[in-house]
VOGU-3710 file (C-alpha; in Angstrom, 3 decimals, decimal comma):
1> mknilrigsa> -11,394/-2,247/19,924  -8,322/-4,475/19,791  -9,501/-6,135/16,562  -10,357/-2,765/15,017  -6,832/-1,474/15,660  -5,305/-4,770/14,495  -7,158/-4,578/11,187  -6,459/-0,849/10,790  -2,759/-1,342/11,473  -2,579/-4,298/9,084
11> figvivgagf> -4,394/-2,313/6,367  -1,823/0,471/6,677  0,933/-2,158/6,617  -0,367/-3,625/3,362  -0,424/-0,232/1,618  2,753/1,238/3,109  5,580/-0,494/1,300  8,839/0,490/-0,353  7,377/3,384/-2,318  5,576/5,091/0,554
21> asgqevlqyf> 7,872/4,350/3,475  10,893/5,471/1,452  9,184/8,735/0,522  9,524/8,088/-3,220  5,764/7,720/-3,769  4,935/10,806/-1,711  7,633/12,767/-3,540  6,245/11,950/-6,984  2,526/11,998/-6,167  2,311/14,978/-3,779
31> tsfglmgilg> 5,518/16,931/-3,109  6,203/17,426/-6,838  3,152/19,735/-6,862  4,505/21,883/-4,038  2,089/23,223/-1,446  -0,881/22,166/-3,580  0,142/18,608/-2,793  -1,590/19,165/0,575  -4,952/19,296/-1,210  -4,079/16,099/-3,055
41> afistalfay> -3,339/14,483/0,322  -6,784/15,494/1,640  -8,473/13,944/-1,404  -6,513/10,727/-0,869  -7,413/10,638/2,842  -11,172/10,834/2,200  -11,043/8,154/-0,493  -8,771/5,855/1,533  -11,139/5,999/4,510  -14,132/4,944/2,398
51> vgmvlvwlgs> -12,319/2,338/0,312  -10,644/0,764/3,351  -13,978/0,477/5,136  -15,724/-1,143/2,150  -12,937/-3,579/1,268  -12,513/-5,059/4,748  -16,287/-5,110/5,290  -16,798/-7,062/2,057  -14,156/-9,590/3,114  -15,848/-10,036/6,504
61> reqtnshkev> -19,294/-10,332/4,928  -18,249/-13,070/2,518  -15,807/-14,805/4,929  -13,425/-15,566/2,079  -9,698/-16,169/1,612  -9,526/-14,789/-1,939  -10,626/-11,575/-3,648  -12,060/-13,347/-6,692  -15,661/-14,059/-5,675  -16,005/-10,810/-3,707
71> iyqasgnrfi> -14,946/-8,721/-6,685  -17,226/-10,568/-9,091  -20,205/-10,134/-6,769  -19,451/-6,462/-6,022  -19,140/-5,728/-9,753  -22,564/-7,145/-10,559  -21,256/-7,981/-14,012  -19,006/-10,876/-14,992  -17,183/-8,878/-17,675  -16,371/-5,953/-15,343
81> griidyiiif> -15,512/-8,411/-12,590  -13,074/-10,195/-14,891  -11,391/-6,901/-15,868  -10,924/-5,914/-12,210  -9,728/-9,392/-11,340  -7,034/-9,227/-14,032  -6,012/-5,711/-12,945  -5,599/-6,921/-9,353  -3,622/-9,996/-10,429  -1,318/-7,804/-12,547
91> tlfgvgvvmv> -0,915/-5,330/-9,659  -0,209/-7,960/-7,015  2,675/-9,473/-8,899  4,006/-6,143/-10,230  4,066/-4,420/-6,839  5,604/-7,522/-5,287  8,455/-7,073/-7,769  8,751/-3,361/-6,835  9,016/-4,292/-3,147  11,866/-6,723/-3,798
101> agagsnlhqq> 13,637/-4,014/-5,841  13,026/-1,479/-3,038  14,764/-3,743/-0,528  17,876/-3,634/-2,691  17,738/0,191/-2,935  17,216/0,533/0,820  20,284/-1,435/1,877  22,380/0,029/-0,952  21,641/3,652/0,043  22,147/3,080/3,773
111> fgvphvvgta> 24,974/0,549/3,883  26,466/0,602/0,389  25,889/-3,107/-0,207  25,114/-4,313/-3,760  21,428/-4,198/-4,730  21,360/-7,962/-5,270  22,113/-8,576/-1,568  19,050/-6,656/-0,394  16,778/-8,241/-2,976  18,026/-11,731/-2,096
121> imtlfiifig> 17,507/-11,212/1,663  13,984/-9,871/1,079  13,140/-12,801/-1,191  14,173/-15,306/1,480  12,169/-13,504/4,201  9,038/-13,450/2,036  9,357/-17,155/1,221  9,800/-18,098/4,888  6,896/-16,046/6,333  4,657/-16,895/3,374
131> mlnvdrvvsv> 4,582/-20,504/4,494  2,735/-19,539/7,718  -1,086/-19,455/8,107  -3,057/-16,319/7,197  -3,695/-15,187/10,807  0,026/-15,237/11,538  0,761/-13,290/8,351  -1,816/-10,585/9,252  -0,367/-10,312/12,778  3,186/-9,928/11,437
141> iggitpflil> 2,061/-7,203/9,012  0,112/-5,242/11,626  2,794/-5,529/14,303  5,430/-3,642/12,311  3,244/-0,651/11,335  3,414/1,317/14,652  7,186/1,661/14,309  6,804/3,372/10,934  4,130/5,729/12,318  6,513/6,725/15,128
151> fviiisifsf> 9,338/7,426/12,682  7,113/9,471/10,348  6,042/11,664/13,293  9,664/12,128/14,432  10,832/12,930/10,881  8,020/15,446/10,398  8,772/17,286/13,652  12,498/17,410/12,818  11,838/18,719/9,300  9,509/21,462/10,525
161> ltvdssfall> 11,913/22,597/13,261  14,987/22,696/11,002  13,553/24,140/7,787  15,910/26,913/6,602  14,253/28,188/3,409  11,078/30,132/2,712  7,936/28,237/1,713  7,917/30,147/-1,578  11,416/28,918/-2,462  10,658/25,357/-1,344
171> devaketptt> 7,494/25,434/-3,448  9,508/26,344/-6,555  12,117/23,635/-5,925  9,460/21,008/-5,226  7,652/21,752/-8,490  10,871/20,980/-10,389  10,714/17,354/-9,162  10,054/15,018/-12,118  6,645/13,308/-12,101  4,582/11,455/-14,684
181> lpnwfisgin> 1,307/12,815/-13,228  -0,449/15,923/-14,656  -1,737/17,761/-11,545  -2,415/17,413/-7,801  -6,123/16,577/-8,211  -5,624/13,636/-10,569  -2,562/12,606/-8,582  -4,560/12,370/-5,332  -7,211/10,184/-6,990  -4,652/8,119/-8,915
191> yvsfntalga> -2,739/7,402/-5,720  -5,780/5,903/-4,001  -6,784/4,070/-7,161  -3,342/2,507/-7,465  -3,190/1,553/-3,802  -6,704/0,139/-3,907  -5,704/-2,172/-6,746  -2,607/-2,953/-4,681  -4,310/-3,561/-1,327  -7,787/-4,814/-2,298
201> smaivmggte> -6,944/-8,496/-2,370  -5,118/-8,630/0,978  -7,666/-6,294/2,612  -10,435/-8,703/1,603  -8,397/-11,628/2,937  -7,886/-9,731/6,237  -11,622/-9,008/6,410  -12,271/-12,712/6,040  -10,470/-13,306/9,371  -12,962/-11,048/11,235
211> knrknaalgg> -16,504/-12,364/11,760  -17,855/-9,079/13,173  -18,675/-6,943/10,123  -18,862/-3,719/12,124  -15,385/-4,244/13,566  -14,100/-5,063/10,095  -15,589/-1,880/8,606  -14,285/0,301/11,457  -10,859/-1,300/11,147  -10,732/-0,436/7,440
221> lvgglglgvl> -11,946/3,112/8,192  -9,307/3,647/10,882  -6,632/2,253/8,572  -7,692/4,565/5,729  -7,684/7,658/7,955  -4,318/6,649/9,388  -2,906/6,376/5,885  -4,131/9,887/5,103  -2,385/11,328/8,153  0,857/9,540/7,221
231> illshlaifa> 0,656/10,877/3,662  0,206/14,457/4,877  3,008/14,264/7,440  5,394/12,611/4,975  4,586/15,176/2,281  5,261/18,109/4,617  8,484/16,505/5,897  9,870/15,953/2,393  8,653/19,395/1,262  10,577/21,043/4,104
241> kieevgamem> 13,768/19,212/3,064  13,207/19,076/-0,698  16,507/20,841/-1,478  18,507/18,133/0,313  16,570/14,937/-0,477  14,607/15,654/-3,675  17,019/13,652/-5,853  17,348/10,634/-3,509  15,752/7,230/-4,115  14,819/7,112/-0,416
251> pmlgivnems> 14,140/10,736/0,675  12,670/9,831/4,106  15,762/7,786/4,880  17,889/10,757/3,789  16,120/13,043/6,297  16,660/10,580/9,136  20,363/10,268/8,316  20,592/14,064/8,597  19,109/13,779/12,096  21,397/10,989/13,302
261> pvlgvlmsiv> 23,379/8,142/11,698  22,121/5,814/14,437  18,499/6,742/13,726  19,305/6,280/10,038  20,238/2,659/10,691  17,054/2,112/12,731  14,929/3,769/10,036  16,541/1,586/7,402  15,508/-1,490/9,396  11,931/-0,184/9,820
271> lfamifntgi> 11,807/0,667/6,132  13,033/-2,814/5,239  10,277/-4,258/7,456  7,582/-2,123/5,755  8,874/-3,189/2,353  8,563/-6,750/3,580  4,996/-6,059/4,756  3,776/-5,117/1,313  5,952/-7,680/-0,442  4,557/-10,606/1,566
281> smfyafaarf> 1,010/-9,227/1,166  1,321/-8,995/-2,612  2,773/-12,442/-3,250  0,545/-14,083/-0,614  -2,660/-12,630/-2,090  -1,402/-13,366/-5,615  -0,947/-17,052/-4,776  -4,285/-17,142/-2,905  -6,026/-16,092/-6,117  -4,933/-19,323/-7,825
291> adigtkkfkn> -4,756/-21,878/-4,998  -6,324/-22,543/-1,594  -4,243/-21,112/1,251  -2,267/-23,730/3,172  -2,328/-26,379/0,460  0,754/-27,803/-1,241  -0,373/-26,204/-4,507  -0,516/-22,793/-2,785  2,978/-23,126/-1,341  4,461/-24,243/-4,664
301> ffliavitgf> 2,711/-21,449/-6,566  3,826/-18,919/-3,934  7,442/-20,104/-4,135  7,552/-19,882/-7,946  5,931/-16,414/-7,918  8,449/-15,006/-5,403  11,466/-16,408/-7,251  10,141/-15,015/-10,542  9,618/-11,655/-8,808  13,228/-11,693/-7,639
311> aasfvgftdl> 14,425/-12,149/-11,223  12,180/-9,310/-12,458  13,252/-6,850/-9,716  16,442/-5,747/-11,456  14,620/-3,205/-13,659  15,220/-0,551/-10,967  13,186/0,850/-8,063  12,702/4,523/-9,048  11,718/3,733/-12,641  9,217/1,120/-11,487
321> vayfypligy> 7,552/3,627/-9,121  7,509/6,394/-11,745  5,870/4,436/-14,561  4,259/1,278/-13,179  2,387/2,908/-10,262  0,503/5,604/-12,244  -0,436/3,024/-14,914  -2,036/0,833/-12,257  -3,685/3,940/-10,808  -5,492/4,676/-14,065
331> lglvliavli> -6,502/1,032/-14,514  -7,696/0,863/-10,910  -10,288/3,618/-11,401  -12,682/0,864/-12,494  -12,253/-0,800/-9,100  -12,773/2,500/-7,249  -16,072/3,033/-9,084  -17,235/-0,497/-8,194  -16,333/-0,051/-4,518  -18,228/3,241/-4,288
341> iapfrtrnrd> -21,462/1,526/-5,326  -20,736/-1,893/-3,764  -22,491/-1,283/-0,389  -25,642/-0,061/-2,148  -25,612/-2,985/-4,589  -25,046/-5,448/-1,735  -27,884/-3,958/0,342  -30,289/-4,125/-2,613  -29,326/-7,746/-3,242  -29,872/-8,617/0,428
351> ngqlekrksa> -33,256/-6,862/0,426  -34,248/-8,760/-2,712  -33,318/-12,101/-1,143  -35,243/-11,169/2,013  -38,363/-10,343/-0,011  -38,111/-13,676/-1,824  -37,931/-15,574/1,476  -40,964/-13,677/2,801  -43,045/-14,400/-0,290  -42,057/-18,085/-0,373
//
């Protein structure tokens, strides 16, 4: 049970980064569609549960430290496998950049410090922790997640108890929020697709640390369901306060500051930690794709990637979420399709190998 919760918590930690923990992702993907965003959240929950289970199970089955071979085998086709591999590589680096940018926005909104200070601090943290072994990295990621869950629950309760407008009015205001997505149905699918491209590599790496396939699968399932609950609670919290925080870069942080300045500081720290979680996951898995973990080549590649990400982070956090995330979501639909059929393809391949051994 302990390993299941560890994997589930780490899976949530990989997915929940600057965009989600800040509320910016939830605002654009769900709250911008008003009350109908609830249905989008339910679609995302079901897909996250299945995808999380399959990804971690595949990593455990193959006992690997990189997504490359797992993806090629699950695809059953070298061309499709190569496409997905490139999409994941592109996503890992791109989202790593978004996380570094989000750190700058977080500290700027809460403490008024220049963006470059937050991005520089985050870059140094990622470099330092990235030099540790993979088990330590997974433990660090999973250990921070419960604090975010606690804050999301507190924020949701506060928002529900202090809502001072009718649902009809809030629905109208929410629908005026700018979004690049067409409707709640596509948005719910796109959100999972994007996050699958984002989290697939590290989820496979995490699965590789667990030898018990059942525990790995259950851990991914628990993590996926937990993500769905967090999405729904965050959506309802932001919806209830849409008039006050709809225009903020970090709406969840804005709600907490309304509750208490002290809690705002604590939330800012938790948010910074969740941004770090996804940032370290992205750059770590990105480097693991090109070099063996723990080697000098890996550490050099990791260092160069993080420094390059720091330089690229000055595009701006909100714009990166608005345009980069949906693009990855559409590209990641190929990966979603492969993961849906992966268990069946794997079982057929295993049965075929078993028949060959029997006939030999």
